[in-house]
N, C-alpha and C positions, 0 to 999 in steps of 0.2 A: 488529699493529694499527696501527702507524704508517703502513705502506704503504696499508692500507685507508682510513685517515683522510685520507691525502694524495689518493688517488683520489677520495674523497668530496668533498674540498674543490675539486679541479680540476673535477669535474662540476658542483658547485654554482656555481662562478664562471662556468663555461661557460653554465649556465642563466641566470645574471644578465646576462651579455653578450648572450644571445639575447633577453632582455626588452628591453634597450636597442635592439638591432638591429630587433626587431619594432616597437617604437614609432616609430623612424625610418622604417622601410619603410611602415608603414600611414599615417603622417602624409604622407609623400611621395606615396603612392598617392592618398589623399583630395585632396591639393592638386592633383595632376595631373588628377584626374578633374573637380574643380570649376573649375579655372582654364583648363586646356587641353582639357578633355573627352577626355583620352587617359590612361586609367589604366594602371598598370604591369601587364603580363601576369603572371599566376600568383601575385599577392600573397596571394590568398585561400588558394591551395593551400599555399604556403610557410608561411603563418601557422599552418595546421593542423599541419604538421610541426614547426614551431618550438614550438608550445604543448605538443605531446607531449614534446619534449625538455626544455622548461622544467620540466614536472611531474616527469618521471622522473629528471632530473638533480638535482633538489632533494630527492628522496624520502629517500635515505640520510642526507643532512645533517639532515633533519627528525627522523629516528629517533635519530640520534646525539645531537642537542641536546635530545632529549625534547620536541620541538615538537608531537607528536601529542596528540590530545585524550585526557584521562583524567579520572577523577573525583577530583581532588585533595582535595576536601572530605572524602571518606571515606578516601582513600588515606593522607593525612597523620595520621590518627588511629590508624593501625595501628602495631604495633611495627616497628622496623627490619628484623627478620628476616622478618616477614610481608610487608613491602613488597618485600623482595628476592625472596621466593617468588612473589609476584604478578608482579613484573617478569620472572622466569624463565618463568613460565607464559604470560604475554601475549607475550613475545618468541618463545617456541616456536610459539605459534599464528600469529603474524605471519610467522615463518619458513616455516611450512608453506604458508601462503597465498602468500607471495612465491615459494616454490619452484614451486608450481603455475603461477603467472603466468609465471615464468621458462621453464618447460618448454613451456607452450602458446604463448608468444610466440616462442620459437625455432622451433617447428613452423610457426607462421604466417609467420614471416620466410623460412624455408627454402622453403615452398610458393610464396610470392610470387616468390622468386628463381628457383625451378625452372620456373615457368610464365612467367617474364619479365614479370611484372605491372609496368605503368608508370603514372605519374600522368596524369591527363586532359589538363591544359593544358601543362605544361612537359615532359612525357614523361620524368620522372625515374624511375629504377628503384626500385620500392616495396620490394623485398627489403632494400635498404640502409637505407632510412628506417625500415622495421619493426624493424631491429636496435636502435633506440633503447630500446625497451621491455625487451628482454632485458638490454642493458647496464645500464640503471638497476636492474632487478630483481636482477641478479647482485650489484651493489654493495650493495643493500639487504640481500640474503641474507648477504653477508660481514660487513656491519656488525652485523646481528642475531646472527650466530654469535659474533662477538667479544664482544658484550654478554652473551650467554647464558653463555659460558665465564667471563667476568669476574664475573658475578653469582653463578654456582654456586661459584666459588672463594671469593667473599666469604661466601656462605652457609656453606660448610664451615669457614671460618676464624672465622666469627662476627663479621666486621668490619662496617664502616659500611653504611648504607642507600644506595640509589642517589640521585644528585643530581637 
């Protein structure tokens, strides 16, 4: 789990750095457009790629830190054992969905690579850019698997509820 957590942290920090880079890039583009009437080429395109990475690179971290939305008002009224059972069930559902996203996004990236799809303005290979989603989804799947195993072990031992 330590390796998965480390990868999750690296991706999350990368996403944070991309937010900073995106802010600088868009600010510079707007400034160049307004002051010199010469915007930077491809900022809109790169922004879209960066936003995808920001979202997918932070996804596993959000799951690990329990940052996703849930009904705490009802959840906290349940017994610790019931809370763990719900965590296992919801993590398995999320894992199934993420596995489906992982599989389909790999297929989409491979297709883009196979047909040599390129971006409109900067002519970047889209197959490489489309690997952002499978990478993020894979790390989410690994994070969820770790949580499911941990929670099932806690259920079987009868130990503490999830934090």
